[in-house]
C-alpha positions in Angstrom: 0.0 0.0 0.0 1.2 3.7 -0.3 2.6 4.8 2.9 -0.1 7.1 4.1 -3.7 6.6 5.3 -2.8 6.8 9.0 -6.3 6.7 10.1 -7.2 3.4 8.1 -4.1 1.7 9.6 -5.1 2.6 13.1 -8.6 1.5 12.7 -7.6 -2.0 11.3 -4.9 -2.6 13.9 -7.2 -4.7 16.3 -8.1 -7.0 13.4 -4.9 -9.0 13.2 -5.7 -12.5 12.0 -2.4 -13.8 12.5 -0.9 -15.4 15.5 -0.9 -13.4 18.8 1.4 -10.4 18.5 2.1 -10.3 22.1 3.7 -13.6 21.9 6.0 -12.5 19.0 7.1 -9.4 21.1 7.8 -11.8 24.1 10.1 -13.9 21.8 12.6 -10.9 22.2 14.0 -11.4 25.6 14.6 -7.8 27.1 18.2 -7.3 28.0 19.6 -4.3 30.1 22.5 -2.9 28.3 25.1 -1.7 30.7 28.8 -2.1 31.6 31.0 -1.7 34.5 33.6 -0.2 32.1 31.6 3.1 32.1 32.7 3.7 35.6 36.5 4.1 34.6 35.6 6.9 32.2 36.5 10.6 32.9 33.9 13.4 32.7 34.9 14.4 29.5 34.7 11.0 28.1 31.0 10.8 29.5 30.1 14.0 27.6 31.6 12.4 24.4 29.3 9.5 25.0 26.3 11.7 25.4 27.0 13.4 22.1 27.6 10.1 20.4 24.2 9.0 21.5 22.4 12.0 20.2 24.2 11.4 16.8 23.1 7.7 17.0 19.5 8.8 17.5 19.6 10.6 14.2 21.1 7.5 12.5 18.0 5.7 14.0 15.5 8.2 12.3 17.5 7.9 9.0 17.4 4.1 9.0 13.6 4.3 9.6 13.3 6.3 6.4 15.5 3.9 4.5 13.9 0.7 5.5 10.2 1.9 5.7 9.6 5.7 5.3 7.5 7.6 7.9 7.9 6.1 11.3 4.9 7.9 12.5 2.8 5.6 10.7 3.8 2.8 13.1 3.5 5.3 16.2 -0.1 5.7 15.7 -1.1 2.1 15.9 -3.6 1.6 18.7 -2.9 -2.1 19.3 0.0 -1.9 21.9 1.5 -5.2 20.9 1.4 -4.4 17.3 3.0 -1.0 17.8 5.8 -2.7 20.0 6.4 -5.3 17.4 6.6 -2.7 14.6 9.3 -0.8 16.8 11.5 -3.9 17.1 11.2 -4.5 13.3 11.2 -0.8 12.2 8.3 -1.3 10.2 5.3 -3.6 9.6 7.2 -6.5 8.4 8.4 -9.4 10.7 12.4 -9.8 10.0 12.6 -13.2 11.5 9.7 -14.5 9.4 10.8 -13.7 5.8 9.6 -10.1 6.1 6.1 -11.1 6.3 3.6 -8.2 7.1 1.8 -8.3 10.4 0.1 -4.7 10.2 -3.1 -5.1 8.3 -3.2 -3.0 5.1 0.4 -3.6 4.3 1.6 -6.2 1.5 4.9 -7.7 1.1 8.0 -5.6 1.8 9.5 -4.0 -1.4 12.8 -6.0 -2.1 14.4 -2.5 -2.6 12.8 -1.2 0.8 12.9 2.7 0.3 16.1 2.9 -1.6 14.4 2.8 -4.9 10.9 3.8 -6.2 8.4 1.3 -5.2 7.0 1.1 -8.7 10.5 0.8 -10.6 10.4 -2.2 -12.9 13.3 -4.6 -13.6 13.3 -3.4 -17.2 13.6 0.3 -16.1 16.4 -0.4 -14.0 18.4 -2.3 -16.6 17.9 0.7 -18.9 19.0 3.2 -16.3 22.4 4.3 -17.5 24.0 6.1 -14.8 27.5 5.1 -13.4 26.3 5.9 -9.7 23.3 3.7 -9.6 25.2 0.9 -7.8 26.9 3.3 -5.4 26.4 2.3 -1.8 25.6 5.9 -1.2 22.9 6.9 -3.5 19.2 6.4 -3.5 17.1 6.1 -6.7 14.4 8.6 -7.2 12.3 10.1 -10.1 12.8 13.4 -11.7 10.3 15.9 -12.8 9.6 13.9 -15.8 9.2 10.5 -14.0 12.5 9.3 -15.2 14.9 7.5 -12.7 17.7 9.5 -11.2 20.5 9.1 -8.6 20.5 11.1 -5.4 23.5 11.0 -3.2 22.8 10.4 0.5 24.5 13.7 1.2 21.7 15.5 -0.5 18.7 13.2 0.1 19.4 13.3 4.0 21.2 16.8 4.4 19.3 18.1 7.2 19.7 15.1 9.5 23.5 14.6 8.5 24.5 18.1 9.4 23.0 17.7 12.8 25.0 14.4 13.1 28.3 16.2 11.9 27.6 18.9 14.6 27.5 16.2 17.2 30.6 14.4 16.1 32.5 17.7 15.8 31.6 18.8 19.3 32.6 15.3 20.5 35.9 15.7 18.7 36.6 19.0 20.3 35.9 17.5 23.7 37.9 14.1 23.6 41.4 14.0 24.6 42.2 10.9 22.7 43.8 12.1 19.4 42.8 8.9 17.5 39.1 9.4 18.3 39.3 13.0 17.7 40.8 12.4 14.2 38.1 9.8 13.5 35.1 11.8 14.4 36.7 14.8 12.4 37.1 12.8 9.3 33.8 10.9 9.7 31.8 14.2 9.7 33.5 15.1 6.7 32.5 11.6 5.3 28.8 12.5 5.9 29.0 15.6 3.9 30.8 14.1 0.9 29.8 10.4 0.8 33.6 9.8 0.5 34.3 7.3 3.5 37.8 6.0 2.7 39.9 8.4 4.7 37.7 8.1 7.7 37.8 4.3 7.5 41.6 4.7 7.6 41.2 6.8 10.5 39.1 4.4 12.5 41.6 1.7 11.6 44.3 3.7 13.1 42.2 4.4 16.3 44.2 2.0 18.5 44.2 3.2 22.1 40.7 4.8 22.6 38.5 3.5 25.5 35.5 4.6 23.5 34.7 3.4 20.0 31.7 4.3 17.7 30.6 2.7 14.5 28.4 5.2 12.7 27.4 5.6 9.2 25.9 4.0 6.2 27.6 0.6 6.5 26.0 -2.8 5.6 23.7 -3.6 2.6 21.6 -6.4 4.0 18.3 -4.3 3.8 18.7 -3.9 0.0 17.1 -7.1 -1.2 17.1 -5.9 -4.8 20.8 -5.3 -5.7 22.5 -5.7 -2.2 24.3 -2.5 -2.8 22.6 0.3 -0.9 23.8 0.8 2.7 21.9 1.5 5.8 22.5 3.9 8.6 23.4 2.6 12.2 25.3 3.5 15.4 27.1 1.3 17.7 28.6 2.8 21.0 31.1 0.8 22.6 33.7 0.7 25.5 37.0 -1.3 25.1 37.7 -4.3 27.6 41.4 -3.8 27.6 42.3 -6.8 29.6 40.3 -9.3 27.3 41.6 -7.4 24.3 45.2 -7.9 25.2 44.5 -11.7 25.4 43.5 -11.4 21.7 46.5 -9.6 20.4 48.6 -12.6 19.4 46.0 -13.8 16.9 46.3 -10.9 14.6 49.9 -11.7 13.6 48.7 -15.2 12.8 46.4 -14.2 10.1 48.9 -14.7 7.1 49.6 -18.2 8.5 45.9 -19.0 8.9 45.3 -18.0 5.4 47.9 -20.6 4.2 46.2 -23.4 6.0 42.8 -22.9 4.6 41.3 -26.2 3.3 41.3 -25.2 -0.4 43.8 -25.3 -3.5 46.8 -22.8 -3.3 45.5 -20.6 -6.3 42.8 -19.6 -3.9 45.0 -18.4 -1.2 46.9 -15.5 -2.8 45.2 -12.9 -0.9 47.5 -11.6 1.8 45.5 -10.2 5.1 46.9 -7.1 6.5 48.4 -7.5 10.1 47.5 -4.2 11.4 44.1 -5.6 11.9 42.5 -5.3 15.2 40.9 -8.2 17.3 39.4 -6.5 20.5 36.7 -7.1 23.0 34.0 -4.5 23.9 30.9 -4.0 25.9 28.2 -2.3 23.8 26.2 0.4 25.5 24.1 1.6 22.6 22.6 0.3 19.2 20.5 2.3 16.8 19.4 2.0 13.1 20.2 -1.3 11.2 22.0 -3.0 13.8 19.0 -2.7 16.3 16.3 -4.0 13.9 15.3 -7.6 14.3 18.1 -9.9 15.1 20.9 -8.0 17.2 24.5 -8.1 16.2 27.1 -9.5 18.6 30.2 -9.0 16.7 31.5 -6.6 14.1 34.1 -7.0 11.2 34.7 -3.6 9.4 35.6 -1.7 7.3 33.9 -3.4 4.3 36.0 -1.6 1.8 38.4 -4.0 0.2 41.0 -1.2 -0.6 41.0 -0.3 3.2 41.5 -3.9 4.0 44.3 -4.3 1.7 46.0 -1.4 3.3 45.3 -1.7 6.9 43.4 -5.2 7.5 40.2 -5.1 9.3 38.9 -4.5 12.8 37.1 -7.4 14.7 35.0 -6.2 17.6 33.6 -8.8 20.0 30.7 -7.4 21.9 31.1 -9.5 25.0 28.0 -8.3 27.0 25.6 -8.9 24.0 27.3 -12.3 23.3 26.7 -13.5 26.8 23.2 -12.4 26.8 22.4 -14.5 23.7 24.3 -17.4 24.8 22.6 -17.6 28.2 18.9 -16.7 27.1 18.9 -18.5 23.8 21.8 -20.9 22.6 22.2 -22.7 26.0 18.5 -23.5 26.5 18.3 -24.6 22.7 21.4 -27.0 23.3 19.9 -28.4 26.5 16.7 -29.2 24.7 18.0 -30.7 21.4 21.5 -32.2 22.1 21.7 -35.6 23.7 22.5 -35.4 27.7 26.0 -37.0 27.2 27.1 -34.3 24.9 25.5 -31.3 26.6 28.7 -30.7 28.8 30.3 -29.4 25.5 27.9 -26.5 25.4 30.2 -23.6 26.6 30.0 -19.8 26.6 33.8 -19.8 26.0 33.4 -21.9 22.7 30.6 -19.5 21.6 32.8 -16.5 22.2 35.6 -18.3 20.1 33.3 -19.4 17.3 32.0 -15.6 17.1 35.4 -14.3 17.3 36.8 -16.2 14.4 33.7 -15.9 12.3 34.6 -12.3 12.3 38.3 -13.0 11.5 37.2 -15.3 8.6 35.7 -12.2 6.8 39.0 -11.2 6.2 40.5 -14.5 4.8 39.9 -16.6 1.7 39.7 -15.0 -1.6 38.7 -11.5 -2.7 39.4 -11.5 -6.4 38.2 -14.3 -8.9 40.8 -16.4 -10.3 39.1 -16.3 -13.7 38.8 -12.7 -14.7 35.3 -12.2 -13.5 36.5 -9.3 -11.0 35.9 -9.1 -7.4 34.1 -11.9 -5.6 31.4 -9.4 -4.7 30.8 -8.4 -8.2 30.8 -12.0 -9.5 28.5 -13.5 -6.7 25.8 -10.7 -7.3 22.8 -11.3 -5.3 24.3 -14.4 -3.7 27.3 -12.4 -2.3 26.2 -11.8 1.2 24.8 -15.3 1.9 27.9 -17.1 0.7 30.2 -14.5 2.6 28.3 -15.3 5.8 28.6 -19.0 5.1 32.3 -18.8 4.5 32.6 -16.7 7.7 30.5 -19.2 9.6 32.6 -22.3 8.7 36.1 -21.0 8.4 35.7 -19.6 11.8 34.9 -23.1 13.1 37.9 -24.4 11.1 40.3 -22.0 12.6 39.0 -22.5 16.2 39.7 -26.3 15.8 43.0 -26.0 14.3 44.3 -23.4 16.8 43.0 -25.7 19.7 45.1 -28.6 18.0 48.1 -26.1 18.1 47.6 -25.2 21.7 46.7 -21.6 21.0 43.1 -21.6 22.3 43.0 -22.7 26.0 40.2 -24.1 28.1 38.0 -25.4 25.4 38.0 -28.5 23.2 37.1 -29.2 19.5 34.1 -31.1 20.8 33.1 -27.8 22.7 33.5 -25.6 19.6 31.7 -28.1 17.4 28.8 -28.9 19.8 28.1 -25.2 20.5 28.4 -24.5 16.7 25.6 -27.0 15.7 23.4 -25.7 18.4 24.1 -22.2 17.2 23.0 -23.1 13.8 19.6 -23.9 14.9 19.6 -20.6 16.9 20.6 -18.7 13.5 18.1 -20.6 11.4 15.4 -19.2 13.5 16.3 -15.6 11.8 14.5 -16.9 8.6 15.4 -16.7 5.1 15.0 -12.9 4.9 18.3 -12.9 6.7 21.4 -13.7 4.8 22.7 -15.0 8.2 19.8 -17.4 8.5 20.3 -18.5 4.9 23.8 -19.1 5.5 23.1 -21.3 8.5 20.5 -23.3 6.9 22.9 -24.2 4.1 25.5 -25.2 6.6 23.0 -27.2 8.7 21.8 -29.4 5.7 25.3 -29.8 4.3 26.7 -31.1 7.7 23.7 -33.2 8.3 24.1 -34.8 4.7 27.9 -35.5 5.6 26.9 -37.3 8.8 28.2 -34.7 11.1 25.1 -35.3 13.3 22.2 -37.5 13.6 19.3 -38.2 15.9 19.5 -40.8 18.8 16.4 -42.9 19.7 15.0 -40.1 21.7 15.3 -37.6 18.8 18.0 -35.5 20.2 21.1 -34.8 18.3 24.1 -36.9 18.3 27.3 -35.6 17.0 30.0 -37.7 15.3 33.1 -35.3 15.9 35.1 -37.1 13.3 32.7 -36.6 10.6 32.1 -33.2 11.7 35.7 -32.2 11.1 35.6 -33.8 7.7 32.4 -31.9 6.8 34.1 -28.6 8.0 37.0 -29.1 5.6 34.8 -29.9 2.6 32.1 -27.4 3.1 34.9 -24.6 3.6 36.4 -25.9 0.3 33.3 -25.7 -1.7 32.4 -22.3 -0.4 35.9 -20.9 -1.2 36.0 -22.5 -4.8 32.4 -21.1 -5.5 33.7 -17.5 -4.7 37.1 -17.9 -6.2 35.3 -18.8 -9.6 32.5 -16.5 -9.2 30.1 -19.4 -9.9 27.0 -17.6 -9.2 24.8 -19.9 -11.2 25.9 -22.8 -8.7 25.7 -20.7 -5.7 21.9 -19.7 -6.6 21.2 -23.5 -7.4 22.9 -24.6 -4.0 21.0 -21.9 -1.9 17.7 -22.8 -3.4 18.2 -26.4 -2.5 19.9 -26.1 0.7 18.7 -22.8 2.2 15.5 -24.5 3.3 14.2 -25.9 6.6 13.7 -29.5 6.5 10.7 -31.2 8.3 12.7 -32.5 11.2 14.3 -29.2 11.8 10.9 -27.4 11.5 9.8 -29.8 14.2 12.9 -28.8 16.4 12.0 -25.3 16.0 8.3 -25.8 16.9 9.7 -27.6 20.1 11.9 -24.7 20.8 9.0 -22.3 20.6 6.6 -24.3 22.7 9.4 -24.2 25.4 9.2 -20.2 25.1 12.9 -19.9 24.2 13.5 -16.4 22.9 14.4 -16.1 19.3 16.6 -13.0 20.0 17.0 -10.0 22.3 15.9 -6.5 22.6 17.6 -3.8 24.4 16.8 -1.6 27.5 19.5 1.1 27.3 20.1 1.9 31.2 22.8 4.2 30.4 
């Protein structure tokens, strides 16, 4: 429907024929977002945090515009549960149920969200000859003659972005950390120019700040049409210096880890930068894209391959958010589905390492195709995000197991890593096929089951065959890397169509999980 008719929406809100919306709201466990690390900050640091939060609120409003349109249309809903669910999903579509509409009067979510005209046809897009149409920082609009045109984010969202710039520049003037000051200054300039390269470099160089902020148009998950338009978001983070120091040694190991990947040598030519960061943080604020639906628990940025080639990447593990998801979701799922003899291998430490090396794995593998098809992203097209997430999942587990063998990861076993990973697959499959992460986990689940990595015992619970699981990890990783390296988008599309599905037995598992009222994800109460 057209995004208007507020009174019609409000009048129809009590006529929801779907399952109880309050139950769907309750599937998101409320988590207080706080951190003891805030107590060590100076008064000036706390002023900086307040300014960053104000900037984050603007990012939140911009994401509403990008993904839906006018937030007010959801705010006038009379039914409280429906309104609450719309706030979680940033619109009338359930992100964990393939973007199915739950507000009466709304149809399917447009594949292009609000980045493109709702009435744009595929033929029109193909005929549109503008070099900027695939830019991550343009929206597509119609000119006075009804023809398509590109509008830069800096122009489309000028008023809001200028307010963000003022907050960032004021914070830059207050902070006593030179790295943070430089980054905030350059990020403000980036918002005004849509040129993010220099600010990404400045963020990479920000090594010793207790405060970190990820802010801007970053991920392209919301653009289901072309997977190119980026969404506004903001994380405000506090560095856990003790835990971060424990991870420092792994950064220097990245080139060696690249060499041991289970694939042919011609797929290992990319050399990861060793100025990468691998650090641990507590998150104290989320807004925009990262706050909608399923919540992020780790970050791997920048996405720009040119920055990665020069500086590597930063992997930020959000420890408090990670612990919340393990305790409230993954552990209860594992205790329900995994046979009792193997439940001892469900470990929060294993979850931490699996997630940590998932982020590391984004920086490994292959970046350019080996057969002249250009970059992996270009060649993989609409499959790029799903297959990149699949790569990160399985290479992360591969590296954890190898590092355990090498004595580099203490306190957990390969059995811990594998058991926790398989329980985590079921957790992520519940994100649905509208999520690239959910599709990647469906493919992995089905592949590992086919390879005999797990089966069901006489009671219907999962029994894991650890030897077959290790073999499946290698072969699945090899298949993904080959597909990316050769840019075989036809195979990728065919495989995801056949394997990014929920088989009947898994569907029954998910129904069992739901019947036990295990949350699907978390929502935040920002107490700071």
